[in-house]
C-alpha positions as a Markdown table, in Angstrom:
| # | Residue | x | y | z |
|---|---|---|---|---|
| 1 | Met | 104.3 | 103.3 | 116.5 |
| 2 | Lys | 105.4 | 102.4 | 120.1 |
| 3 | Leu | 106.1 | 104.2 | 123.3 |
| 4 | Asn | 107.7 | 102.1 | 126.0 |
| 5 | Lys | 108.8 | 102.9 | 129.5 |
| 6 | Lys | 111.3 | 100.5 | 131.1 |
| 7 | Ser | 113.7 | 100.4 | 134.0 |
| 8 | Ser | 117.0 | 99.0 | 135.1 |
| 9 | Phe | 119.6 | 98.8 | 132.3 |
| 10 | Lys | 121.1 | 95.9 | 134.2 |
| 11 | Lys | 118.0 | 93.7 | 133.8 |
| 12 | Trp | 116.8 | 94.6 | 130.3 |
| 13 | Gly | 118.3 | 94.7 | 126.9 |
| 14 | Leu | 118.7 | 98.2 | 125.9 |
| 15 | Leu | 118.8 | 100.8 | 123.2 |
| 16 | Cys | 121.5 | 102.4 | 121.2 |
| 17 | Ile | 122.4 | 105.7 | 122.8 |
| 18 | Ala | 124.8 | 108.1 | 121.2 |
| 19 | Gly | 125.8 | 109.1 | 117.7 |
| 20 | Ala | 125.0 | 105.7 | 116.2 |
| 21 | Ala | 121.5 | 106.5 | 117.3 |
| 22 | Ala | 121.4 | 109.2 | 114.7 |
| 23 | Phe | 119.9 | 106.7 | 112.4 |
| 24 | Phe | 117.2 | 105.8 | 115.0 |
| 25 | Ile | 116.6 | 109.4 | 115.9 |
| 26 | Ala | 116.2 | 110.4 | 112.3 |
| 27 | Ala | 114.1 | 107.4 | 111.4 |
| 28 | Cys | 112.0 | 107.3 | 114.5 |
| 29 | Gly | 108.9 | 109.1 | 115.6 |
| 30 | Ala | 105.4 | 109.1 | 117.0 |
| 31 | Glu | 103.5 | 109.4 | 120.2 |
| 32 | Gly | 100.4 | 107.7 | 121.4 |
| 33 | Gly | 97.8 | 106.3 | 119.0 |
| 34 | Ser | 95.9 | 103.1 | 119.0 |
| 35 | Gly | 99.1 | 101.1 | 118.3 |
| 36 | Ser | 101.2 | 102.6 | 121.1 |
| 37 | Lys | 102.1 | 100.6 | 124.1 |
| 38 | Leu | 103.2 | 102.0 | 127.5 |
| 39 | Ile | 104.9 | 99.7 | 129.9 |
| 40 | Val | 106.0 | 100.8 | 133.4 |
| 41 | Met | 108.4 | 98.6 | 135.2 |
| 42 | Glu | 108.9 | 99.0 | 139.0 |
| 43 | Asp | 112.4 | 99.2 | 140.4 |
| 44 | Glu | 113.8 | 98.8 | 143.8 |
| 45 | Ala | 116.1 | 101.8 | 143.7 |
| 46 | Asp | 115.1 | 105.0 | 145.5 |
| 47 | Arg | 117.1 | 107.3 | 143.2 |
| 48 | Glu | 116.1 | 107.2 | 139.6 |
| 49 | Val | 117.0 | 109.0 | 136.5 |
| 50 | Tyr | 114.7 | 109.0 | 133.4 |
| 51 | Leu | 116.2 | 108.9 | 129.9 |
| 52 | Phe | 114.2 | 109.4 | 126.7 |
| 53 | Ser | 115.6 | 108.0 | 123.5 |
| 54 | Pro | 114.6 | 106.1 | 120.4 |
| 55 | Met | 114.4 | 102.3 | 120.6 |
| 56 | Glu | 116.4 | 100.6 | 118.0 |
| 57 | Lys | 114.8 | 98.4 | 115.4 |
| 58 | Thr | 116.8 | 95.1 | 115.4 |
| 59 | Glu | 116.7 | 91.8 | 113.7 |
| 60 | Ala | 116.3 | 88.6 | 115.5 |
| 61 | Asn | 119.5 | 86.8 | 116.6 |
| 62 | Val | 121.7 | 89.7 | 115.6 |
| 63 | Glu | 124.0 | 91.3 | 118.2 |
| 64 | Asn | 124.0 | 95.1 | 118.2 |
| 65 | Val | 127.4 | 96.5 | 119.3 |
| 66 | Ala | 126.1 | 100.0 | 119.6 |
| 67 | Arg | 123.5 | 98.9 | 122.1 |
| 68 | Ser | 126.0 | 96.9 | 124.0 |
| 69 | Ala | 128.4 | 99.9 | 124.2 |
| 70 | Ala | 125.7 | 102.2 | 125.6 |
| 71 | Asp | 124.7 | 99.4 | 128.1 |
| 72 | Lys | 128.2 | 99.3 | 129.5 |
| 73 | Thr | 128.4 | 103.0 | 130.2 |
| 74 | Ile | 125.0 | 103.1 | 131.8 |
| 75 | Met | 125.9 | 100.2 | 134.0 |
| 76 | Met | 129.1 | 102.0 | 135.0 |
| 77 | Ala | 127.1 | 105.1 | 136.1 |
| 78 | Glu | 124.5 | 103.0 | 138.0 |
| 79 | Glu | 127.2 | 101.1 | 139.9 |
| 80 | Lys | 129.3 | 104.2 | 140.7 |
| 81 | Leu | 126.4 | 106.3 | 141.8 |
| 82 | Gly | 123.9 | 103.9 | 143.2 |
| 83 | Val | 121.3 | 105.3 | 140.8 |
| 84 | Ser | 118.8 | 103.4 | 138.6 |
| 85 | Val | 118.5 | 104.7 | 135.1 |
| 86 | Arg | 115.0 | 104.2 | 133.7 |
| 87 | Tyr | 114.3 | 104.8 | 130.1 |
| 88 | Val | 111.4 | 105.8 | 127.9 |
| 89 | Thr | 111.6 | 104.9 | 124.3 |
| 90 | Tyr | 109.7 | 105.8 | 121.2 |
| 91 | Thr | 109.6 | 104.3 | 117.7 |
| 92 | Ala | 107.7 | 105.3 | 114.6 |
| 93 | Glu | 106.2 | 102.6 | 112.5 |
| 94 | Asn | 106.1 | 104.5 | 109.3 |
| 95 | Tyr | 106.5 | 108.0 | 107.7 |
| 96 | Gln | 102.9 | 109.0 | 108.7 |
| 97 | Asp | 103.7 | 108.8 | 112.4 |
| 98 | Lys | 104.8 | 111.8 | 114.5 |
| 99 | Thr | 108.5 | 112.1 | 114.4 |
| 100 | Tyr | 110.8 | 111.2 | 117.3 |
| 101 | Asp | 111.9 | 114.9 | 117.3 |
| 102 | Asp | 108.4 | 116.1 | 117.7 |
| 103 | Val | 107.8 | 113.7 | 120.6 |
| 104 | Ala | 111.2 | 114.7 | 122.2 |
| 105 | Leu | 110.2 | 118.4 | 122.0 |
| 106 | Asp | 106.9 | 117.7 | 123.6 |
| 107 | Arg | 108.4 | 115.7 | 126.5 |
| 108 | Ala | 111.3 | 118.2 | 127.1 |
| 109 | Arg | 109.0 | 121.2 | 127.1 |
| 110 | Ser | 106.8 | 119.4 | 129.7 |
| 111 | Asp | 109.8 | 118.3 | 131.8 |
| 112 | Met | 108.7 | 114.7 | 131.5 |
| 113 | Asp | 112.2 | 113.1 | 131.6 |
| 114 | Asp | 115.6 | 114.0 | 132.9 |
| 115 | Ile | 118.0 | 113.1 | 130.0 |
| 116 | Tyr | 117.1 | 113.3 | 126.4 |
| 117 | Leu | 118.9 | 111.9 | 123.3 |
| 118 | Leu | 118.5 | 114.7 | 120.7 |
| 119 | Asn | 119.0 | 115.5 | 117.1 |
| 120 | Pro | 120.9 | 118.7 | 116.1 |
| 121 | Asp | 117.8 | 120.7 | 115.2 |
| 122 | Thr | 116.0 | 119.7 | 118.4 |
| 123 | Ile | 119.1 | 120.6 | 120.5 |
| 124 | Arg | 119.0 | 124.1 | 119.0 |
| 125 | Thr | 115.3 | 124.6 | 119.5 |
| 126 | Leu | 115.3 | 123.5 | 123.1 |
| 127 | Ala | 118.4 | 125.5 | 123.8 |
| 128 | Glu | 116.9 | 128.7 | 122.4 |
| 129 | Glu | 113.8 | 128.0 | 124.5 |
| 130 | Glu | 116.1 | 127.6 | 127.6 |
| 131 | Lys | 114.8 | 124.1 | 128.2 |
| 132 | Leu | 118.3 | 122.5 | 128.5 |
| 133 | Gln | 120.8 | 122.8 | 131.3 |
| 134 | Asp | 124.4 | 124.1 | 130.8 |
| 135 | Leu | 126.7 | 121.0 | 130.9 |
| 136 | Ser | 130.0 | 122.9 | 130.7 |
| 137 | Gly | 130.5 | 122.5 | 134.5 |
| 138 | Leu | 130.8 | 118.7 | 134.2 |
| 139 | Glu | 134.3 | 117.4 | 134.9 |
| 140 | Ser | 134.2 | 115.2 | 131.8 |
| 141 | Ala | 133.3 | 118.1 | 129.5 |
| 142 | Lys | 136.8 | 119.4 | 129.8 |
| 143 | Asn | 138.0 | 116.6 | 127.5 |
| 144 | Leu | 135.6 | 117.3 | 124.6 |
| 145 | Arg | 136.9 | 117.9 | 121.0 |
| 146 | Asp | 136.4 | 121.3 | 119.5 |
| 147 | Val | 134.0 | 119.9 | 116.9 |
| 148 | Val | 131.7 | 118.8 | 119.7 |
| 149 | Leu | 131.7 | 122.3 | 121.2 |
| 150 | Ala | 131.2 | 124.0 | 117.8 |
| 151 | Ala | 128.0 | 121.9 | 117.4 |
| 152 | Asn | 126.5 | 122.1 | 120.8 |
| 153 | Val | 127.5 | 125.4 | 122.5 |
| 154 | Val | 124.4 | 127.7 | 122.1 |
| 155 | Asp | 124.6 | 131.3 | 123.5 |
| 156 | Gly | 127.7 | 130.3 | 125.5 |
| 157 | Lys | 126.1 | 127.2 | 127.1 |
| 158 | Leu | 127.1 | 123.6 | 126.3 |
| 159 | Val | 123.6 | 122.1 | 126.0 |
| 160 | Ala | 124.3 | 118.5 | 124.7 |
| 161 | Ile | 127.1 | 116.0 | 124.6 |
| 162 | Pro | 127.3 | 112.9 | 122.4 |
| 163 | Gln | 128.9 | 109.5 | 123.2 |
| 164 | Glu | 130.3 | 109.5 | 119.7 |
| 165 | Val | 131.0 | 111.9 | 116.9 |
| 166 | Val | 128.8 | 111.0 | 114.0 |
| 167 | Ala | 130.3 | 111.1 | 110.5 |
| 168 | Tyr | 128.2 | 110.4 | 107.4 |
| 169 | Gly | 129.6 | 109.0 | 104.2 |
| 170 | Leu | 128.8 | 107.2 | 101.0 |
| 171 | Phe | 128.7 | 103.4 | 101.4 |
| 172 | Ile | 130.1 | 102.0 | 98.1 |
| 173 | Asn | 130.0 | 98.5 | 96.6 |
| 174 | Lys | 133.7 | 98.6 | 95.5 |
| 175 | Glu | 133.3 | 95.4 | 93.4 |
| 176 | Met | 130.5 | 97.0 | 91.3 |
| 177 | Phe | 132.7 | 100.0 | 90.7 |
| 178 | Asp | 135.5 | 97.8 | 89.6 |
| 179 | Gln | 133.2 | 95.8 | 87.4 |
| 180 | Tyr | 132.6 | 98.9 | 85.3 |
| 181 | Asn | 136.1 | 100.3 | 85.6 |
| 182 | Leu | 134.9 | 103.3 | 87.7 |
| 183 | Thr | 137.1 | 105.2 | 90.0 |
| 184 | Leu | 135.6 | 106.4 | 93.3 |
| 185 | Pro | 134.0 | 109.8 | 92.7 |
| 186 | Glu | 135.6 | 113.0 | 94.1 |
| 187 | Thr | 133.4 | 115.8 | 92.6 |
| 188 | Pro | 129.7 | 116.1 | 91.8 |
| 189 | Glu | 130.6 | 115.7 | 88.1 |
| 190 | Asp | 132.4 | 112.4 | 88.9 |
| 191 | Phe | 129.5 | 111.1 | 90.8 |
| 192 | Leu | 127.0 | 111.9 | 88.1 |
| 193 | Glu | 129.2 | 110.1 | 85.6 |
| 194 | Cys | 129.4 | 107.0 | 87.8 |
| 195 | Cys | 125.6 | 107.0 | 88.0 |
| 196 | Arg | 125.3 | 107.3 | 84.2 |
| 197 | Val | 127.5 | 104.3 | 83.6 |
| 198 | Phe | 125.6 | 102.2 | 86.2 |
| 199 | Gln | 122.3 | 103.1 | 84.7 |
| 200 | Glu | 123.5 | 102.4 | 81.1 |
| 201 | Asn | 124.5 | 98.9 | 82.3 |
| 202 | Gly | 121.1 | 98.1 | 83.6 |
| 203 | Ile | 121.2 | 99.4 | 87.2 |
| 204 | Lys | 117.9 | 101.4 | 87.1 |
| 205 | Thr | 118.5 | 103.3 | 90.3 |
| 206 | Pro | 122.2 | 103.6 | 91.3 |
| 207 | Val | 121.6 | 105.5 | 94.5 |
| 208 | Gly | 119.5 | 104.0 | 97.4 |
| 209 | Ala | 118.0 | 106.9 | 99.4 |
| 210 | Asn | 115.6 | 107.6 | 102.2 |
| 211 | Arg | 113.6 | 110.5 | 103.5 |
| 212 | Trp | 116.3 | 111.6 | 106.0 |
| 213 | Trp | 119.8 | 111.7 | 104.7 |
| 214 | Leu | 119.9 | 113.3 | 101.2 |
| 215 | Glu | 120.8 | 116.6 | 102.9 |
| 216 | Thr | 124.3 | 115.1 | 103.3 |
| 217 | Phe | 124.9 | 115.7 | 99.5 |
| 218 | Val | 123.7 | 119.3 | 99.9 |
| 219 | Leu | 125.7 | 120.1 | 103.0 |
| 220 | Ala | 128.9 | 118.7 | 101.6 |
| 221 | Gln | 128.7 | 120.8 | 98.5 |
| 222 | Ala | 127.4 | 123.9 | 100.3 |
| 223 | Tyr | 130.0 | 124.2 | 102.9 |
| 224 | Ala | 133.1 | 122.5 | 101.6 |
| 225 | Asp | 134.9 | 125.8 | 101.1 |
| 226 | Leu | 133.4 | 127.4 | 104.2 |
| 227 | Tyr | 134.8 | 124.8 | 106.6 |
| 228 | Asn | 138.0 | 124.1 | 104.7 |
| 229 | Gly | 139.0 | 127.4 | 103.1 |
| 230 | Gly | 140.5 | 129.0 | 106.2 |
| 231 | Asn | 137.8 | 131.7 | 106.5 |
| 232 | Thr | 135.1 | 129.9 | 108.5 |
| 233 | Glu | 134.4 | 132.4 | 111.2 |
| 234 | Ala | 134.1 | 135.3 | 108.8 |
| 235 | Glu | 131.8 | 133.4 | 106.4 |
| 236 | Ile | 129.5 | 132.4 | 109.3 |
| 237 | Ala | 129.5 | 136.0 | 110.6 |
| 238 | Ala | 128.4 | 137.1 | 107.1 |
| 239 | Leu | 125.6 | 134.6 | 107.0 |
| 240 | Asn | 124.4 | 135.6 | 110.5 |
| 241 | Ser | 124.4 | 139.3 | 109.6 |
| 242 | Gly | 122.6 | 138.7 | 106.3 |
| 243 | Glu | 125.5 | 139.9 | 104.2 |
| 244 | Lys | 125.6 | 136.5 | 102.6 |
| 245 | Lys | 122.6 | 134.2 | 101.9 |
| 246 | Tyr | 122.3 | 130.6 | 102.9 |
| 247 | Ser | 120.4 | 130.0 | 99.7 |
| 248 | Asp | 123.5 | 130.9 | 97.6 |
| 249 | Tyr | 125.4 | 128.2 | 99.5 |
| 250 | Met | 122.6 | 125.6 | 99.2 |
| 251 | Arg | 121.7 | 126.1 | 95.5 |
| 252 | Pro | 124.4 | 123.9 | 93.9 |
| 253 | Gly | 123.5 | 121.0 | 96.1 |
| 254 | Phe | 119.8 | 121.3 | 95.4 |
| 255 | Glu | 120.5 | 121.5 | 91.7 |
| 256 | Phe | 122.6 | 118.4 | 92.0 |
| 257 | Leu | 119.8 | 116.5 | 93.7 |
| 258 | Gln | 117.3 | 117.7 | 91.2 |
| 259 | Glu | 119.5 | 116.4 | 88.3 |
| 260 | Met | 119.8 | 113.0 | 90.0 |
| 261 | Ile | 116.0 | 112.9 | 90.4 |
| 262 | Asp | 115.4 | 114.0 | 86.8 |
| 263 | Lys | 117.8 | 111.3 | 85.5 |
| 264 | Gly | 116.3 | 108.6 | 87.7 |
| 265 | Tyr | 119.5 | 108.1 | 89.7 |
| 266 | Ile | 117.4 | 108.5 | 92.8 |
| 267 | Asp | 113.8 | 107.3 | 93.2 |
| 268 | Ala | 112.3 | 110.5 | 94.7 |
| 269 | Gln | 108.9 | 108.9 | 95.4 |
| 270 | Lys | 110.4 | 105.9 | 97.2 |
| 271 | Ala | 112.9 | 108.1 | 99.1 |
| 272 | Tyr | 110.1 | 110.4 | 100.3 |
| 273 | Val | 108.4 | 107.6 | 102.3 |
| 274 | Ser | 111.3 | 105.4 | 103.2 |
| 275 | Glu | 112.8 | 105.2 | 106.7 |
| 276 | Ala | 116.5 | 105.3 | 107.0 |
| 277 | Ile | 118.3 | 102.1 | 106.0 |
| 278 | Glu | 115.1 | 100.2 | 105.8 |
| 279 | Gly | 114.3 | 101.6 | 102.3 |
| 280 | Glu | 117.6 | 100.8 | 100.7 |
| 281 | Arg | 119.5 | 98.2 | 102.8 |
| 282 | Glu | 118.0 | 95.2 | 101.1 |
| 283 | Asp | 118.9 | 96.3 | 97.5 |
| 284 | Phe | 122.4 | 97.4 | 98.6 |
| 285 | Leu | 123.2 | 94.0 | 100.3 |
| 286 | Ala | 121.7 | 92.2 | 97.3 |
| 287 | Gln | 124.1 | 94.2 | 95.1 |
| 288 | Lys | 121.3 | 95.7 | 93.1 |
| 289 | Thr | 122.2 | 99.2 | 94.3 |
| 290 | Pro | 125.9 | 100.2 | 94.3 |
| 291 | Ile | 125.6 | 103.4 | 96.5 |
| 292 | Val | 123.8 | 104.3 | 99.7 |
| 293 | Met | 124.5 | 106.9 | 102.4 |
| 294 | Ala | 124.7 | 106.2 | 106.1 |
| 295 | Tyr | 126.5 | 107.1 | 109.4 |
| 296 | Trp | 129.9 | 105.7 | 110.5 |
| 297 | Gly | 128.5 | 103.2 | 113.0 |
| 298 | Ala | 126.4 | 101.5 | 110.3 |
| 299 | Ala | 129.6 | 100.1 | 108.9 |
| 300 | Asn | 130.1 | 98.2 | 112.2 |
| 301 | Ala | 126.5 | 97.1 | 112.9 |
| 302 | Glu | 125.2 | 93.9 | 111.5 |
| 303 | Thr | 121.7 | 95.4 | 111.7 |
| 304 | Ala | 122.9 | 97.9 | 109.0 |
| 305 | Tyr | 125.9 | 97.3 | 106.7 |
| 306 | Gly | 128.5 | 95.6 | 109.0 |
| 307 | Lys | 128.3 | 92.3 | 107.2 |
| 308 | Thr | 128.3 | 92.3 | 103.4 |
| 309 | Asp | 129.1 | 89.6 | 100.9 |
| 310 | Phe | 131.3 | 92.1 | 98.9 |
| 311 | Glu | 134.0 | 94.6 | 99.5 |
| 312 | Met | 132.5 | 97.8 | 100.9 |
| 313 | Leu | 134.2 | 101.2 | 101.3 |
| 314 | Val | 132.9 | 104.3 | 103.0 |
| 315 | Ile | 134.0 | 107.6 | 101.3 |
| 316 | Gly | 133.0 | 111.2 | 101.6 |
| 317 | Phe | 130.3 | 113.0 | 99.6 |
| 318 | Pro | 131.3 | 114.6 | 96.3 |
| 319 | Ser | 132.4 | 118.3 | 96.6 |
| 320 | Ser | 134.6 | 120.9 | 95.0 |
| 321 | Arg | 137.3 | 119.8 | 97.5 |
| 322 | Gly | 136.9 | 116.1 | 96.9 |
| 323 | Gln | 135.4 | 113.4 | 99.1 |
| 324 | Met | 133.8 | 115.2 | 102.0 |
| 325 | Pro | 132.7 | 113.7 | 105.3 |
| 326 | Val | 129.6 | 115.3 | 106.8 |
| 327 | Met | 129.5 | 115.5 | 110.6 |
| 328 | Pro | 126.2 | 116.4 | 112.4 |
| 329 | Met | 126.0 | 116.0 | 116.1 |
| 330 | Thr | 123.4 | 114.2 | 118.2 |
| 331 | Gly | 123.7 | 114.7 | 121.9 |
| 332 | Leu | 122.5 | 113.8 | 125.4 |
| 333 | Gly | 120.9 | 116.9 | 127.1 |
| 334 | Ile | 119.4 | 117.4 | 130.5 |
| 335 | Gly | 116.1 | 119.1 | 130.8 |
| 336 | Ala | 116.1 | 122.5 | 132.5 |
| 337 | Gly | 113.3 | 121.4 | 134.7 |
| 338 | Ala | 114.5 | 117.8 | 135.3 |
| 339 | Lys | 113.0 | 116.5 | 138.5 |
| 340 | Asn | 116.1 | 114.4 | 139.1 |
| 341 | Gly | 118.6 | 117.0 | 137.7 |
| 342 | Glu | 121.4 | 116.5 | 140.1 |
| 343 | Asp | 121.5 | 112.8 | 139.7 |
| 344 | Ala | 121.1 | 113.2 | 135.9 |
| 345 | Met | 124.2 | 115.4 | 135.8 |
| 346 | Ala | 126.2 | 112.8 | 137.7 |
| 347 | Val | 125.0 | 110.0 | 135.4 |
| 348 | Leu | 125.9 | 112.0 | 132.3 |
| 349 | Asp | 129.3 | 112.9 | 133.8 |
| 350 | Val | 130.1 | 109.2 | 134.2 |
| 351 | Met | 128.8 | 108.3 | 130.7 |
| 352 | Ile | 131.0 | 110.9 | 129.0 |
| 353 | Ser | 134.1 | 110.3 | 131.2 |
| 354 | Asp | 137.2 | 109.1 | 129.3 |
| 355 | Glu | 136.9 | 105.7 | 131.1 |
| 356 | Ala | 133.4 | 105.2 | 129.8 |
| 357 | Leu | 134.0 | 106.6 | 126.4 |
| 358 | Gln | 137.1 | 104.4 | 125.9 |
| 359 | Ile | 134.9 | 101.4 | 126.6 |
| 360 | Tyr | 132.1 | 102.8 | 124.3 |
| 361 | Ala | 134.6 | 103.5 | 121.5 |
| 362 | Glu | 136.4 | 100.2 | 121.7 |
| 363 | Thr | 133.1 | 98.3 | 121.7 |
| 364 | Asn | 131.5 | 100.3 | 118.9 |
| 365 | Arg | 134.7 | 101.3 | 117.0 |
| 366 | Val | 133.6 | 104.9 | 116.6 |
| 367 | Ile | 135.0 | 108.4 | 116.8 |
| 368 | Ser | 135.0 | 109.5 | 120.4 |
| 369 | Pro | 133.9 | 113.0 | 121.5 |
| 370 | Ser | 136.9 | 113.0 | 123.9 |
| 371 | Lys | 140.2 | 114.2 | 122.5 |
| 372 | Asn | 141.9 | 111.6 | 124.8 |
| 373 | Val | 140.2 | 108.5 | 123.3 |
| 374 | Glu | 141.2 | 107.0 | 120.0 |
| 375 | Val | 140.4 | 103.6 | 118.5 |
| 376 | Glu | 141.1 | 101.9 | 115.2 |
| 377 | Cys | 138.3 | 101.8 | 112.6 |
| 378 | Val | 137.2 | 98.9 | 110.5 |
| 379 | Pro | 139.0 | 98.8 | 107.1 |
| 380 | Ala | 135.9 | 99.8 | 105.2 |
| 381 | Leu | 135.9 | 103.2 | 107.0 |
| 382 | Lys | 139.5 | 104.0 | 106.3 |
| 383 | Pro | 138.9 | 106.4 | 103.3 |
| 384 | Leu | 136.4 | 108.4 | 105.4 |
| 385 | Asn | 138.6 | 108.3 | 108.5 |
| 386 | Asp | 141.6 | 109.5 | 106.5 |
| 387 | Arg | 139.8 | 112.7 | 105.5 |
| 388 | Ile | 138.6 | 113.3 | 109.0 |
| 389 | Gln | 142.2 | 112.8 | 110.4 |
| 390 | Glu | 143.3 | 115.4 | 107.9 |
| 391 | Asn | 140.7 | 117.8 | 109.4 |
| 392 | Val | 138.8 | 117.8 | 106.1 |
| 393 | Tyr | 135.0 | 117.7 | 106.8 |
| 394 | Val | 131.8 | 119.7 | 106.8 |
| 395 | Leu | 129.8 | 120.2 | 110.0 |
| 396 | Gly | 126.2 | 119.2 | 109.6 |
| 397 | Ala | 125.3 | 121.1 | 112.7 |
| 398 | Asn | 126.9 | 124.3 | 114.0 |
| 399 | Ala | 125.5 | 126.2 | 116.9 |
| 400 | Gly | 127.2 | 129.3 | 115.7 |
| 401 | Met | 124.9 | 129.6 | 112.7 |
| 402 | His | 121.7 | 131.4 | 113.4 |
| 403 | Val | 119.8 | 129.2 | 111.0 |
| 404 | Glu | 119.9 | 125.5 | 112.1 |
| 405 | Gln | 121.3 | 123.4 | 109.4 |
| 406 | Trp | 120.7 | 119.7 | 109.7 |
| 407 | Gly | 117.0 | 119.6 | 110.4 |
| 408 | Asn | 116.0 | 122.5 | 108.1 |
| 409 | Thr | 118.0 | 121.2 | 105.2 |
| 410 | Cys | 116.5 | 117.7 | 105.6 |
| 411 | Leu | 112.9 | 119.1 | 105.6 |
| 412 | Ile | 113.5 | 121.3 | 102.6 |
| 413 | Val | 115.1 | 118.4 | 100.7 |
| 414 | Arg | 111.9 | 116.5 | 101.4 |
| 415 | Glu | 110.0 | 119.3 | 99.7 |
| 416 | Leu | 112.2 | 118.9 | 96.7 |
| 417 | Leu | 111.5 | 115.1 | 96.7 |
| 418 | Asn | 107.8 | 116.0 | 96.9 |
| 419 | Gly | 107.9 | 118.2 | 93.8 |
| 420 | Ala | 109.0 | 121.6 | 94.9 |
| 421 | Thr | 111.4 | 123.5 | 92.5 |
| 422 | Val | 114.9 | 124.4 | 93.4 |
| 423 | Asp | 113.9 | 128.1 | 93.4 |
| 424 | Glu | 111.0 | 127.4 | 95.8 |
| 425 | Cys | 113.4 | 125.5 | 98.1 |
| 426 | Met | 115.8 | 128.5 | 98.0 |
| 427 | Glu | 112.9 | 130.8 | 99.0 |
| 428 | Met | 112.4 | 128.6 | 102.1 |
| 429 | Phe | 116.0 | 129.2 | 103.1 |
| 430 | Asp | 115.7 | 132.9 | 102.5 |
| 431 | Gln | 112.6 | 132.9 | 104.7 |
| 432 | Leu | 114.4 | 131.1 | 107.5 |
| 433 | Gln | 117.3 | 133.6 | 107.3 |
| 434 | Glu | 114.9 | 136.5 | 107.4 |
| 435 | Glu | 113.2 | 135.1 | 110.5 |
| 436 | Ala | 116.6 | 134.5 | 112.2 |
| 437 | Leu | 117.7 | 138.1 | 111.4 |
| 438 | Lys | 114.6 | 139.5 | 113.2 |
| 439 | Lys | 115.4 | 137.7 | 116.5 |
């Protein structure tokens, strides 16, 4: 594990900052320890802003467009404001290390930095603890899409803003599907049938998985109707009041995962200890595994799946309403006790301005959080993008739900991978709901 502290984005290669960093946030972790390394770089600037985020793991001699995109927006803020942005990064070496989320919580609670790149569950936790500032007064916040506000407005306060809207999907080796005359799956039943055919033709484990992203299957099945049936607000209100149970929504997705585990379509033991992409990328690129799950930006990045030797398509997860994109929301938040809060606000305002987001989106070819910024996606992403443009998707994070979804579902899925029964997992959701109702 590594903890680094560096300064001046102009002088140093830098990290991936917004939604594409969902991979790095989910896969990163850890603080201190004998293997950690702290580097403090001096800077000439008098005004400084500290940003805490995960450091991306990269391959030698491979350009990372997400990192380049973030770099440009930081440089824009530095030049416009005369402020130097210094960053603290943290990377977990393996599944035994403390997670990035845990380290972020510790640092934000102790007001150690100014700006934090946060996962949905961490955003919710810090907002409820009143450790994040309200960003709704930023000029650039006026241009945000409704989906961003739905994910990041807690108790009337906009507590985090991403540089891209993250959409997760299934990354499919189209050539392997064609080889066995398989159509791309729409429903859970379709998906299981595809896995059966692959396995019968010698592909031992059709689905490459890791310890972070299997909740996407669950969320797609749980909330396909809630978000696309025209009754979203009423259903969320019923969940928040206790009239409906989260476990009733979640059960079909957990039963689906359990069936995949039982039939060997997923290697639960390997998934439980595998970091995102690292555990499945090699087999997918080698065409040993026909299906993996990942975020939008992974289709663009050579460090992930942006360069394959076969035709790749990205589709939604199987659901009762067909292929379903799942959209969680990372975000940049500013600590309530930030020592350089005023400058941090100004920096973030530049980073999420339409001017900066246009550059970011064009560089990284992603969905922008601004309703004024649109760019074309790569061909592989067209099936997923078509659904999103039709306003068909499930939110992986919704601040209006009293039980946080993305992180809690991820952790309970990991219990399933580790041997818990579906009923035991549902009891965990019931307990979370009971705790939320007492608040």
